[in-house]
C-alpha positions in Angstrom: 127.6 86.5 87.0 123.8 86.9 88.2 122.2 84.7 85.1 118.7 85.6 85.1 116.1 82.3 83.8 113.0 82.8 82.8 110.3 80.7 83.9 107.7 80.1 80.9 108.8 78.5 77.6 112.0 78.8 79.1 112.6 76.6 81.7 109.2 75.1 82.0 106.5 73.7 79.3 102.7 75.0 79.5 102.2 71.6 79.6 104.4 71.6 83.4 107.1 69.5 82.1 110.9 71.1 83.0 112.7 71.7 79.9 115.9 68.8 79.1 119.1 69.7 80.8 117.7 72.6 83.5 119.2 70.6 86.2 122.4 69.9 84.6 123.0 73.5 83.2 121.9 74.9 87.2 124.8 72.3 88.4 127.1 73.0 86.2 126.7 77.3 86.5 126.6 77.0 90.7 129.9 74.9 90.6 131.3 77.6 87.9 130.6 80.2 90.4 127.5 81.9 89.1 124.8 82.7 91.0 121.4 81.6 89.3 117.8 83.5 89.8 114.6 83.0 88.5 111.7 85.4 87.3 108.6 85.5 85.6 106.2 87.9 84.4 103.2 86.3 85.0 103.5 84.5 88.6 105.2 86.7 91.9 108.5 85.6 93.5 106.9 83.8 95.9 104.7 81.3 93.4 108.0 81.0 91.6 109.6 79.6 94.6 106.7 77.3 95.8 105.2 76.4 92.0 109.0 76.6 90.2 111.8 76.1 92.0 110.6 73.7 95.1 108.8 71.3 93.5 111.4 70.7 90.6 114.5 70.2 93.2 116.2 73.0 91.9 116.4 75.1 95.4 120.0 74.4 95.8 120.9 76.2 92.9 118.8 78.9 92.9 120.0 82.6 94.9 116.8 84.2 94.6 113.3 84.3 92.7 111.7 87.7 91.6 108.9 88.6 89.5 110.1 90.2 86.2 109.6 93.4 85.0 107.3 93.5 81.6 107.8 96.9 80.2 110.5 99.4 81.7 112.4 97.2 82.6 115.3 98.8 84.2 113.4 100.8 86.2 110.8 98.9 87.3 113.6 96.4 89.1 113.2 98.1 92.4 110.3 98.3 92.7 109.6 94.5 92.3 112.2 94.3 94.3 115.3 93.2 92.6 117.8 93.9 94.5 120.7 92.7 92.0 121.9 93.6 88.5 121.2 91.1 86.1 124.8 90.4 83.7 122.7 88.0 81.6 119.1 86.8 80.6 118.2 83.8 79.5 114.5 84.1 78.0 112.1 83.5 75.0 110.9 86.8 75.3 113.6 89.0 72.8 112.9 92.6 74.9 114.1 91.3 78.0 117.3 90.4 76.3 117.7 93.1 74.3 117.6 95.7 77.4 120.0 93.1 79.7 121.9 90.7 77.4 121.9 87.1 77.5 120.3 84.8 75.1 117.3 84.5 73.5 116.4 80.4 73.7 113.6 79.1 71.8 110.1 78.4 73.5 109.7 75.0 75.2 105.9 74.6 75.1 105.4 71.2 76.0 107.7 67.6 77.1 110.0 66.7 74.4 113.4 66.5 73.7 115.2 69.6 73.5 119.2 70.1 74.3 119.0 74.4 73.5 119.8 74.5 77.2 123.9 73.2 75.8 123.4 76.5 74.0 122.6 78.4 76.4 125.6 76.9 78.6 127.9 77.8 75.6 126.9 81.3 75.3 127.1 81.7 79.2 130.9 80.3 79.1 131.6 82.5 76.0 130.2 85.4 78.0 132.2 84.7 81.0 135.6 84.3 79.5 135.2 87.7 77.2 134.0 89.5 80.6 136.9 88.0 82.2 139.9 88.6 79.9 138.5 92.9 79.4 140.6 95.2 80.9 139.2 97.3 83.7 
């Protein structure tokens, strides 16, 4: 699956801290054959890579970075250079999850204990199992 993770308040707190379990979750997803994409509604694709992916050691797990459409979500994908369809989104913003499917995550605002990515990983695994059992 093509799994899209938001940046602010999803994998990063506004204090700059990486949400607990991000690396472990990404590693598990990649080992299970998924592709991870990171996008942001306030950062460009380049700044997502240079300010988030590279400094936090996520490069080995991330297929590509994009700017996230904030309205007309599907229609703006090509204009923003998003050349792959999201299969599953992880976001603290409900509209993205409603449009593309996925799971709403509670906002991560600052460094503190948080295990919400365990719930996310379980939801992705359940979605994968469901899609693999659906007859074509």
